Residue frames as qw, qx, qy, qz and C-alpha x, y, z in Angstrom:
[[0.104, 0.713, -0.319, -0.615, -17.33, -16.86, -13.18],
 [0.784, 0.507, -0.139, -0.329, -17.30, -17.81, -16.82],
 [0.203, 0.607, -0.768, -0.011, -13.89, -19.44, -16.53],
 [0.236, -0.141, 0.924, -0.266, -15.50, -22.34, -14.66],
 [0.733, 0.249, 0.099, -0.625, -18.61, -22.85, -16.75],
 [0.583, -0.097, 0.798, 0.117, -18.88, -26.48, -17.72],
 [0.567, 0.535, -0.285, -0.558, -18.85, -27.15, -21.42],
 [0.973, 0.210, -0.085, -0.053, -17.91, -30.06, -23.59],
 [0.016, 0.758, -0.634, 0.155, -14.69, -31.07, -21.87],
 [0.680, 0.124, -0.717, 0.091, -12.82, -34.26, -21.05],
 [0.700, -0.664, -0.057, -0.259, -13.69, -35.51, -17.54],
 [0.893, -0.155, -0.113, 0.407, -10.12, -36.78, -17.15],
 [0.545, 0.064, -0.010, 0.836, -7.95, -33.79, -18.13],
 [0.044, -0.750, -0.388, 0.534, -10.52, -30.98, -17.82],
 [0.051, -0.449, 0.383, 0.806, -9.66, -29.71, -21.31],
 [0.710, 0.528, 0.133, -0.448, -11.69, -29.43, -24.50],
 [0.441, -0.357, 0.729, 0.383, -8.64, -30.45, -26.55],
 [0.182, 0.137, -0.739, -0.634, -9.37, -32.36, -29.75],
 [0.639, 0.081, 0.337, -0.687, -13.14, -32.86, -29.87],
 [0.780, 0.302, -0.415, -0.359, -12.86, -35.48, -32.60],
 [0.382, 0.262, -0.848, 0.258, -11.01, -37.65, -30.06],
 [0.493, -0.245, 0.432, -0.715, -13.95, -37.70, -27.62],
 [0.359, -0.135, -0.917, -0.109, -15.36, -41.04, -26.48],
 [0.476, -0.366, 0.078, -0.796, -18.81, -40.63, -24.92],
 [0.365, -0.106, 0.822, -0.424, -20.31, -42.72, -22.12],
 [0.196, -0.073, -0.861, -0.463, -22.21, -45.57, -23.80],
 [0.114, -0.486, -0.831, 0.244, -25.03, -45.33, -21.22],
 [0.006, -0.776, -0.403, 0.485, -25.89, -41.68, -20.64],
 [0.522, 0.522, 0.329, 0.589, -24.02, -40.03, -23.58],
 [0.162, -0.975, -0.144, -0.050, -23.59, -36.93, -21.37],
 [0.408, -0.799, 0.382, 0.223, -19.91, -37.18, -20.43],
 [0.809, 0.557, -0.150, 0.111, -16.86, -37.69, -22.62],
 [0.602, -0.632, 0.371, 0.315, -13.17, -38.50, -22.32],
 [0.375, 0.732, -0.484, -0.300, -10.34, -38.16, -24.84],
 [0.965, 0.163, -0.205, 0.018, -9.03, -41.36, -26.38],
 [0.561, 0.453, -0.464, 0.514, -5.53, -40.30, -25.36],
 [0.286, -0.528, 0.442, -0.667, -6.67, -39.77, -21.73],
 [0.924, -0.195, -0.163, -0.287, -7.85, -43.37, -21.24],
 [0.627, -0.575, 0.526, 0.008, -5.87, -45.70, -18.98],
 [0.622, 0.002, 0.691, 0.369, -5.45, -48.03, -21.97],
 [0.250, 0.603, -0.212, -0.728, -5.02, -45.95, -25.13],
 [0.848, 0.401, 0.316, -0.140, -6.58, -47.56, -28.27],
 [0.627, -0.161, 0.507, 0.569, -4.12, -48.79, -30.89],
 [0.225, 0.327, 0.527, 0.752, -5.97, -47.04, -33.72],
 [0.134, 0.030, 0.147, -0.980, -7.98, -43.83, -33.80],
 [0.602, -0.067, -0.314, -0.731, -11.13, -45.53, -35.10],
 [0.331, -0.036, -0.929, 0.164, -11.02, -48.50, -32.71],
 [0.535, -0.591, -0.375, -0.473, -14.33, -49.02, -30.87],
 [0.200, 0.178, -0.675, 0.687, -14.06, -48.13, -27.18],
 [0.508, -0.613, -0.550, -0.252, -16.72, -48.99, -24.61],
 [0.259, 0.162, -0.461, 0.833, -16.39, -46.39, -21.85],
 [0.387, -0.714, -0.574, -0.110, -18.64, -45.66, -18.87],
 [0.041, -0.674, 0.241, -0.697, -18.65, -42.49, -16.79],
 [0.065, 0.187, -0.802, 0.564, -18.31, -42.88, -13.00],
 [0.557, 0.015, 0.346, -0.755, -22.06, -42.60, -12.34],
 [0.833, 0.221, -0.267, -0.431, -23.04, -45.18, -14.95],
 [0.507, 0.314, -0.783, 0.174, -20.20, -47.53, -13.97],
 [0.162, -0.149, 0.726, -0.652, -21.33, -47.43, -10.32],
 [0.709, 0.116, 0.161, -0.676, -24.95, -48.07, -11.32],
 [0.767, 0.303, -0.512, -0.240, -23.91, -51.01, -13.51],
 [0.278, 0.273, -0.843, 0.371, -21.83, -52.55, -10.71],
 [0.400, -0.049, 0.573, -0.713, -24.74, -52.25, -8.27],
 [0.797, 0.215, -0.098, -0.556, -27.04, -53.89, -10.80],
 [0.637, 0.325, -0.699, -0.002, -24.56, -56.74, -11.36],
 [0.017, 0.227, -0.803, 0.550, -24.18, -57.24, -7.60],
 [0.618, 0.049, 0.353, -0.700, -27.95, -57.44, -7.17],
 [0.803, 0.294, -0.364, -0.369, -28.13, -59.95, -10.02],
 [0.426, 0.319, -0.815, 0.230, -25.38, -62.09, -8.44],
 [0.257, -0.131, 0.688, -0.666, -27.17, -62.00, -5.06],
 [0.758, 0.154, 0.081, -0.628, -30.44, -63.07, -6.69],
 [0.732, 0.327, -0.581, -0.141, -28.68, -65.94, -8.47],
 [0.172, 0.283, -0.835, 0.439, -27.06, -67.05, -5.21],
 [0.496, -0.021, 0.515, -0.699, -30.42, -67.05, -3.44],
 [0.820, 0.254, -0.193, -0.475, -31.97, -69.03, -6.26],
 [0.542, 0.352, -0.756, 0.102, -29.11, -71.52, -5.98],
 [0.146, -0.200, 0.763, -0.598, -29.74, -71.84, -2.24],
 [0.703, 0.104, 0.260, -0.654, -33.42, -72.55, -2.78],
 [0.784, 0.342, -0.443, -0.268, -32.60, -75.10, -5.45],
 [0.333, 0.336, -0.826, 0.307, -30.03, -76.81, -3.20],
 [0.374, -0.108, 0.632, -0.671, -32.47, -76.88, -0.28],
 [0.804, 0.205, -0.007, -0.558, -35.13, -78.39, -2.52],
 [0.695, 0.362, -0.619, -0.058, -32.73, -81.03, -3.82],
 [0.080, 0.290, -0.819, 0.489, -31.54, -81.82, -0.29],
 [0.579, -0.010, 0.441, -0.686, -35.15, -82.14, 0.90],
 [0.844, 0.277, -0.227, -0.400, -36.01, -84.43, -2.01],
 [0.504, 0.372, -0.762, 0.166, -32.91, -86.55, -1.33],
 [0.186, -0.202, 0.738, -0.616, -33.90, -86.81, 2.33],
 [0.744, 0.113, 0.196, -0.629, -37.41, -87.82, 1.35],
 [0.777, 0.343, -0.488, -0.201, -36.08, -90.50, -1.02],
 [0.239, 0.329, -0.834, 0.372, -33.83, -91.83, 1.72],
 [0.456, -0.078, 0.565, -0.683, -36.81, -91.95, 4.07],
 [0.833, 0.233, -0.074, -0.495, -38.94, -93.80, 1.50],
 [0.613, 0.401, -0.681, 0.015, -36.08, -96.18, 0.82],
 [0.002, -0.254, 0.818, -0.517, -35.68, -96.94, 4.51],
 [0.645, 0.041, 0.353, -0.677, -39.44, -97.48, 4.89],
 [0.832, 0.312, -0.327, -0.323, -39.53, -99.96, 1.99],
 [0.406, 0.386, -0.793, 0.240, -36.52, -101.75, 3.43],
 [0.289, -0.173, 0.700, -0.629, -38.32, -102.11, 6.77],
 [0.777, 0.154, 0.153, -0.591, -41.51, -103.44, 5.22],
 [0.848, 0.366, -0.348, -0.159, -39.70, -105.99, 3.05],
 [0.182, -0.597, 0.748, -0.225, -37.44, -107.29, 5.82],
 [0.708, 0.069, -0.665, -0.226, -37.22, -111.11, 5.22],
 [0.509, -0.411, 0.567, -0.500, -38.40, -113.18, 8.21],
 [0.226, 0.139, -0.959, -0.103, -38.01, -116.96, 8.53],
 [0.624, -0.347, -0.500, -0.491, -41.15, -119.08, 9.06],
 [0.730, -0.351, -0.544, 0.218, -39.88, -120.50, 12.38],
 [0.244, 0.335, -0.309, 0.856, -38.82, -117.19, 13.80],
 [0.217, -0.478, -0.684, 0.506, -40.12, -116.04, 17.15],
 [0.054, 0.830, 0.436, 0.344, -42.85, -113.34, 16.84],
 [0.412, -0.866, -0.067, 0.276, -41.25, -111.42, 19.71],
 [0.568, -0.290, 0.379, 0.670, -37.91, -111.45, 17.90],
 [0.344, 0.536, 0.547, 0.543, -39.69, -110.26, 14.76],
 [0.124, -0.945, -0.285, -0.099, -41.10, -107.27, 16.57],
 [0.544, -0.681, 0.148, 0.467, -37.66, -106.49, 18.01],
 [0.544, 0.063, 0.479, 0.686, -36.09, -106.56, 14.58],
 [0.162, 0.745, 0.475, 0.439, -38.72, -104.19, 13.25],
 [0.331, -0.926, -0.141, 0.114, -38.26, -101.76, 16.18],
 [0.600, -0.451, 0.285, 0.597, -34.51, -101.79, 15.74],
 [0.441, 0.323, 0.513, 0.662, -34.82, -101.06, 12.03],
 [0.027, -0.879, -0.381, -0.284, -37.23, -98.19, 12.67],
 [0.486, -0.805, 0.009, 0.339, -34.90, -96.78, 15.33],
 [0.564, -0.165, 0.408, 0.698, -32.03, -96.86, 12.82],
 [0.270, 0.610, 0.524, 0.529, -34.26, -95.19, 10.22],
 [0.220, -0.943, -0.248, -0.013, -35.15, -92.40, 12.66],
 [0.564, -0.611, 0.190, 0.522, -31.47, -91.89, 13.50],
 [0.499, 0.121, 0.503, 0.695, -30.50, -91.70, 9.84],
 [0.098, 0.787, 0.467, 0.392, -33.32, -89.27, 9.09],
 [0.384, -0.890, -0.109, 0.221, -32.23, -87.11, 12.03],
 [0.564, -0.369, 0.347, 0.652, -28.66, -87.06, 10.74],
 [0.378, 0.425, 0.552, 0.610, -29.89, -86.23, 7.23],
 [0.085, -0.919, -0.358, -0.142, -31.95, -83.31, 8.58],
 [0.477, -0.767, 0.096, 0.418, -28.93, -82.00, 10.51],
 [0.538, -0.068, 0.477, 0.691, -26.77, -82.27, 7.38],
 [0.220, 0.694, 0.523, 0.444, -29.42, -80.41, 5.38],
 [0.246, -0.950, -0.183, 0.068, -29.54, -77.60, 7.95],
 [0.566, -0.543, 0.271, 0.559, -25.74, -77.43, 8.02],
 [0.484, 0.247, 0.533, 0.648, -25.58, -77.24, 4.21],
 [0.054, 0.858, 0.412, 0.303, -28.12, -74.40, 4.13],
 [0.420, -0.868, -0.012, 0.264, -26.23, -72.52, 6.85],
 [0.595, -0.272, 0.393, 0.646, -22.94, -72.89, 4.98],
 [0.353, 0.510, 0.525, 0.583, -24.50, -71.59, 1.75],
 [0.135, -0.939, -0.291, -0.119, -26.05, -68.59, 3.57],
 [0.537, -0.704, 0.147, 0.441, -22.71, -67.82, 5.23],
 [0.561, 0.032, 0.474, 0.677, -20.98, -67.98, 1.84],
 [0.176, 0.753, 0.455, 0.441, -23.49, -65.52, 0.37],
 [0.336, -0.927, -0.121, 0.115, -22.98, -63.13, 3.31],
 [0.607, -0.443, 0.301, 0.587, -19.21, -63.29, 2.82],
 [0.450, 0.335, 0.510, 0.652, -19.52, -62.56, -0.92],
 [0.017, -0.890, -0.362, -0.277, -21.84, -59.60, -0.28],
 [0.487, -0.817, 0.025, 0.307, -19.47, -58.27, 2.39],
 [0.599, -0.175, 0.400, 0.671, -16.50, -58.54, 0.00],
 [0.299, 0.611, 0.488, 0.547, -18.46, -56.68, -2.71],
 [0.217, -0.950, -0.216, -0.064, -19.30, -53.85, -0.29],
 [0.594, -0.627, 0.188, 0.468, -15.68, -53.65, 0.88],
 [0.549, 0.141, 0.463, 0.682, -14.44, -53.48, -2.71],
 [0.112, 0.801, 0.413, 0.418, -16.91, -50.68, -3.51],
 [0.408, -0.896, -0.075, 0.160, -15.78, -48.79, -0.40],
 [0.623, -0.353, 0.319, 0.620, -12.13, -49.08, -1.45],
 [0.410, 0.439, 0.485, 0.635, -13.01, -47.79, -4.92],
 [0.093, -0.921, -0.310, -0.218, -14.81, -44.79, -3.42],
 [0.554, -0.742, 0.060, 0.374, -11.73, -44.00, -1.32],
 [0.657, 0.104, 0.321, 0.675, -9.51, -43.71, -4.38],
 [0.005, -0.794, -0.082, 0.603, -8.65, -40.05, -5.11],
 [0.663, 0.636, 0.295, 0.262, -8.75, -38.74, -8.66],
 [0.522, 0.326, 0.009, 0.788, -6.50, -36.08, -10.19],
 [0.208, -0.457, -0.335, 0.797, -6.05, -32.78, -8.41],
 [0.125, 0.630, 0.485, 0.594, -8.31, -29.92, -9.43],
 [0.044, 0.228, -0.259, 0.937, -9.07, -26.42, -8.11],
 [0.001, 0.507, 0.746, -0.431, -11.71, -25.83, -5.49],
 [0.191, 0.686, 0.538, 0.452, -14.51, -23.86, -7.15],
 [0.230, -0.954, -0.188, -0.033, -14.73, -21.07, -4.56],
 [0.503, 0.584, -0.304, 0.560, -11.63, -18.81, -4.62],
 [0.653, -0.521, -0.367, 0.409, -9.67, -18.35, -1.41],
 [0.298, -0.540, 0.029, 0.786, -8.17, -15.01, -2.54],
 [0.439, 0.762, 0.383, 0.282, -8.98, -12.21, -5.00],
 [0.289, -0.817, 0.078, 0.493, -6.61, -9.38, -5.82],
 [0.559, 0.815, -0.151, -0.026, -3.87, -8.24, -8.16],
 [0.856, -0.069, 0.067, 0.509, -0.31, -9.15, -9.09],
 [0.045, 0.982, -0.164, -0.079, 2.13, -6.26, -8.69],
 [0.910, 0.067, 0.114, 0.393, 5.34, -7.25, -10.51],
 [0.312, -0.742, 0.208, 0.556, 8.54, -5.22, -10.24],
 [0.187, -0.330, 0.582, 0.719, 9.79, -3.69, -13.49],
 [0.153, 0.466, 0.798, 0.351, 6.34, -4.17, -15.04],
 [0.033, -0.227, -0.106, -0.968, 4.40, -1.03, -16.01],
 [0.589, -0.293, -0.125, -0.743, 0.94, -2.18, -15.00],
 [0.370, -0.142, 0.824, -0.405, -0.53, -4.33, -12.24],
 [0.352, -0.106, -0.815, -0.448, -2.68, -7.28, -13.27],
 [0.447, -0.109, 0.419, -0.783, -6.06, -6.96, -11.57],
 [0.815, 0.070, -0.039, -0.573, -8.87, -9.44, -11.16],
 [0.471, 0.292, -0.832, 0.028, -6.81, -12.53, -10.33],
 [0.797, -0.406, 0.115, -0.432, -8.26, -15.29, -8.15],
 [0.122, 0.411, -0.890, 0.153, -6.45, -18.01, -6.24],
 [0.880, -0.165, -0.129, -0.427, -8.04, -21.43, -5.72],
 [0.413, -0.487, 0.760, -0.124, -6.66, -24.10, -3.43],
 [0.445, 0.182, -0.827, -0.290, -6.16, -27.61, -4.79],
 [0.831, -0.328, -0.167, -0.416, -8.52, -30.30, -3.55],
 [0.889, -0.057, -0.355, 0.285, -5.38, -32.09, -2.35],
 [0.189, 0.626, -0.339, 0.676, -3.88, -29.08, -0.55],
 [0.498, -0.269, -0.693, 0.447, -3.12, -29.37, 3.17],
 [0.268, -0.853, -0.433, 0.115, -4.48, -27.15, 5.93],
 [0.449, -0.503, 0.065, 0.736, -1.31, -25.03, 6.06],
 [0.233, 0.235, 0.514, 0.792, -1.95, -23.89, 2.47],
 [0.176, -0.760, -0.555, -0.289, -5.41, -22.66, 3.47],
 [0.465, -0.751, -0.237, 0.405, -4.07, -20.85, 6.52],
 [0.428, -0.287, 0.239, 0.823, -1.29, -19.09, 4.59],
 [0.147, 0.385, 0.579, 0.704, -3.54, -18.08, 1.66],
 [0.224, -0.817, -0.527, -0.059, -6.09, -16.45, 3.98],
 [0.416, -0.715, -0.057, 0.559, -3.34, -13.99, 5.09],
 [0.491, 0.284, 0.386, 0.727, -2.59, -12.74, 1.56],
 [0.028, 0.500, 0.107, -0.859, -2.73, -8.98, 1.07],
 [0.597, 0.665, 0.324, -0.310, -5.01, -7.68, -1.64],
 [0.527, 0.790, -0.310, -0.055, -1.92, -6.93, -3.76],
 [0.904, -0.247, 0.219, 0.271, 0.81, -9.56, -4.02],
 [0.138, 0.900, -0.365, -0.195, 4.23, -8.08, -4.82],
 [0.955, 0.078, 0.227, 0.173, 6.33, -10.36, -7.03],
 [0.107, -0.676, 0.563, 0.462, 9.81, -10.46, -8.48],
 [0.889, 0.432, 0.008, -0.154, 10.07, -11.98, -11.94],
 [0.326, -0.650, 0.667, 0.159, 13.15, -14.20, -12.04],
 [0.473, 0.336, -0.761, -0.291, 14.63, -16.93, -14.25],
 [0.874, -0.245, -0.204, -0.366, 12.79, -20.11, -13.44],
 [0.847, 0.046, -0.451, 0.277, 15.89, -22.11, -12.49],
 [0.140, 0.465, -0.444, 0.753, 16.98, -19.47, -9.93],
 [0.466, -0.252, 0.447, -0.721, 14.06, -20.36, -7.67],
 [0.755, 0.024, -0.561, -0.337, 13.24, -23.90, -8.85],
 [0.708, -0.528, 0.328, -0.334, 12.52, -25.98, -5.68],
 [0.049, -0.499, 0.864, 0.032, 15.08, -28.69, -4.90],
 [0.595, 0.077, 0.754, -0.268, 12.39, -31.34, -4.59],
 [0.714, 0.618, 0.131, -0.303, 11.49, -30.82, -8.26],
 [0.199, 0.688, -0.672, -0.190, 15.07, -31.60, -9.29],
 [0.240, -0.197, 0.946, -0.090, 14.79, -35.17, -8.00],
 [0.248, 0.430, 0.868, 0.033, 11.17, -35.68, -9.05],
 [0.001, -0.239, -0.371, -0.897, 9.36, -33.55, -11.62],
 [0.329, 0.112, 0.431, -0.833, 6.25, -31.70, -10.37],
 [0.083, -0.317, -0.892, -0.312, 2.86, -33.29, -10.87],
 [0.345, -0.599, -0.346, -0.635, -0.72, -32.26, -10.16],
 [0.698, -0.541, -0.430, 0.190, -0.12, -33.36, -6.56],
 [0.518, -0.048, -0.166, 0.838, 2.50, -30.60, -6.26],
 [0.036, -0.546, -0.255, -0.797, -0.01, -27.79, -6.79],
 [0.160, -0.327, -0.636, 0.681, -0.91, -25.76, -3.70],
 [0.245, 0.646, 0.292, -0.661, -2.73, -22.91, -5.46],
 [0.442, 0.455, 0.591, 0.498, -4.21, -22.33, -8.90],
 [0.017, -0.528, -0.071, 0.846, -4.24, -18.76, -10.27],
 [0.324, 0.514, 0.695, 0.384, -6.87, -17.74, -12.85],
 [0.031, 0.020, 0.065, 0.997, -8.00, -14.41, -14.31],
 [0.346, 0.574, 0.570, -0.476, -11.40, -12.83, -14.12],
 [0.545, 0.666, 0.456, 0.229, -13.01, -11.59, -17.31],
 [0.059, 0.996, -0.025, -0.065, -11.61, -8.09, -16.82],
 [0.256, -0.770, 0.551, 0.193, -8.00, -9.23, -16.44],
 [0.920, 0.175, 0.349, 0.023, -8.09, -12.07, -18.93],
 [0.642, 0.734, -0.088, 0.204, -5.94, -10.42, -21.64],
 [0.047, -0.827, 0.496, -0.262, -3.21, -9.16, -19.31],
 [0.747, -0.363, 0.538, -0.143, -3.08, -12.49, -17.55],
 [0.908, 0.343, 0.222, 0.087, -2.70, -14.40, -20.83],
 [0.441, 0.817, -0.267, 0.258, 0.12, -12.08, -21.90],
 [0.360, -0.707, 0.560, -0.239, 1.89, -12.64, -18.56],
 [0.877, -0.098, 0.468, -0.053, 1.59, -16.43, -18.91],
 [0.794, 0.586, 0.048, 0.151, 2.84, -16.30, -22.51],
 [0.170, 0.858, -0.409, 0.259, 5.88, -14.21, -21.51],
 [0.562, -0.545, 0.590, -0.196, 6.77, -16.51, -18.62],
 [0.920, 0.153, 0.360, 0.016, 6.50, -19.54, -20.91],
 [0.654, 0.730, -0.069, 0.186, 8.53, -17.97, -23.69],
 [0.190, 0.771, -0.463, 0.394, 11.36, -16.67, -21.50],
 [0.740, -0.148, -0.619, 0.215, 11.23, -19.48, -18.87],
 [0.032, -0.438, 0.359, -0.824, 10.45, -17.14, -16.00],
 [0.475, -0.473, -0.734, 0.112, 8.82, -17.58, -12.61],
 [0.217, -0.746, -0.003, -0.629, 7.43, -15.32, -9.88],
 [0.543, -0.147, -0.651, 0.510, 8.56, -15.02, -6.28],
 [0.291, -0.698, -0.034, -0.653, 6.75, -13.26, -3.44],
 [0.270, 0.050, -0.770, 0.576, 7.31, -13.17, 0.31],
 [0.517, -0.565, -0.383, -0.517, 4.09, -13.67, 2.26],
 [0.552, -0.728, 0.156, -0.375, 3.49, -13.93, 5.98],
 [0.735, -0.486, 0.470, -0.045, 5.23, -17.19, 6.84],
 [0.763, 0.034, 0.561, 0.319, 6.74, -18.45, 3.59],
 [0.020, 0.383, -0.493, -0.781, 7.85, -17.77, 0.04],
 [0.702, 0.485, 0.430, -0.296, 5.26, -18.09, -2.69],
 [0.184, -0.335, 0.694, 0.611, 6.71, -19.42, -5.94],
 [0.655, 0.529, 0.315, -0.437, 4.54, -19.26, -9.07],
 [0.262, -0.233, 0.775, 0.526, 5.17, -21.21, -12.29],
 [0.557, 0.252, -0.315, -0.726, 3.36, -21.77, -15.58],
 [0.867, 0.000, 0.363, -0.341, 1.26, -24.88, -16.13],
 [0.750, 0.540, -0.374, -0.076, 3.67, -26.05, -18.87],
 [0.010, 0.549, -0.783, 0.293, 5.94, -27.30, -16.07],
 [0.679, -0.081, 0.586, -0.434, 3.32, -29.96, -15.26],
 [0.394, 0.067, 0.879, 0.260, 2.59, -33.23, -17.10],
 [0.063, -0.095, -0.561, -0.820, 0.77, -32.78, -20.41],
 [0.258, -0.523, -0.790, -0.189, -2.63, -33.90, -19.05],
 [0.329, -0.740, -0.451, 0.376, -2.59, -31.09, -16.47],
 [0.375, -0.070, 0.146, 0.913, -1.17, -28.22, -18.54],
 [0.178, -0.275, -0.328, -0.886, -4.54, -26.71, -19.49],
 [0.093, 0.392, 0.774, -0.488, -7.68, -25.90, -17.56],
 [0.417, 0.732, 0.418, -0.341, -10.81, -25.22, -19.58],
 [0.705, 0.598, 0.239, 0.296, -8.55, -25.15, -22.65],
 [0.171, 0.916, -0.176, 0.316, -6.13, -22.48, -21.39],
 [0.624, 0.140, -0.499, 0.585, -2.70, -22.36, -19.76],
 [0.456, -0.841, -0.155, -0.246, -2.64, -21.04, -16.22],
 [0.176, 0.597, -0.593, 0.511, -0.34, -20.29, -13.25],
 [0.827, -0.434, -0.351, -0.061, 0.12, -22.43, -10.19],
 [0.017, -0.764, 0.446, -0.466, 1.98, -21.87, -6.94],
 [0.807, -0.227, -0.495, 0.227, 3.82, -23.66, -4.16],
 [0.364, -0.899, 0.153, -0.188, 5.09, -22.51, -0.78],
 [0.768, 0.204, -0.402, 0.455, 8.68, -22.73, 0.44],
 [0.570, -0.678, -0.247, 0.393, 10.25, -21.84, 3.76],
 [0.148, 0.982, -0.091, 0.069, 11.76, -18.35, 3.81],
 [0.722, 0.303, -0.303, 0.543, 15.50, -18.04, 3.40],
 [0.533, -0.537, -0.360, 0.546, 17.28, -16.64, 6.47],
 [0.273, -0.049, 0.122, 0.953, 18.50, -13.49, 4.72],
 [0.208, -0.425, -0.481, -0.738, 15.01, -12.70, 3.47],
 [0.528, -0.605, -0.594, 0.055, 13.53, -13.51, 6.87],
 [0.436, -0.411, -0.239, 0.764, 15.79, -10.95, 8.56],
 [0.103, 0.115, 0.302, 0.941, 15.01, -8.40, 5.87],
 [0.339, -0.531, -0.575, -0.522, 11.25, -8.71, 6.21],
 [0.550, -0.613, -0.492, 0.283, 11.51, -8.50, 10.01]]
């Protein structure tokens, strides 16, 4: 439906808001975010901000990681070359030392040959040790590169696990109307969407909704959940989002405006719980609008005993 058509909106708050406050991705220029929605808000309105969307940031990180890996491999090759050259110089040095070994004129030829054999044996031993050290150095460098690559992959995996702000699932879980006591007309064409962070129980309860939900309109503080007294609601608190279709858009907007103005809320008794519905102005500022408009959101609460007996 048109209510979910993507336009020029902030990828952080989902609202068009102030378009002159948009900061566009410096790479693709397709996505934008409000200056006041950034994690670090600029000190001045005209301050230059370099911002990357998620896709471009991921691509840049992968490119940097590949560059680092290439540099590490180049370093390994350079170290191996230097080690090989050092080993060769040591070998040449030992060979020269053997050839220039000073021998006295009266020395025994047999003793001379023994001295030469001993020196060559020492040279071979030293060269063997040098080769082993070279192989060990190369192995250590390769292991270090593997560890760095593994850490980079683990960091990327942790970043992918991080969950962003709550938002409605695109496909509605319920379509119907609000029937409110003491109101002259029902509000048709309303859809309910579960939050991406909603638990399985929310899905189960919402699938049992009747086509017409019967509400009481009450003062907000008469049904305000106790958990919201200790900690104010956030986007994580949302179980269901309620939006209008095109046909019921005007009536829905009037209902939301009235509830905001008079600080009202809706209460309905569904199959296994109470459904409490509030206006989006009860949420933090960044989550008060969706596609530029205020909306209704709901939570479930266990039925009170008196109401439970009544419904039974």
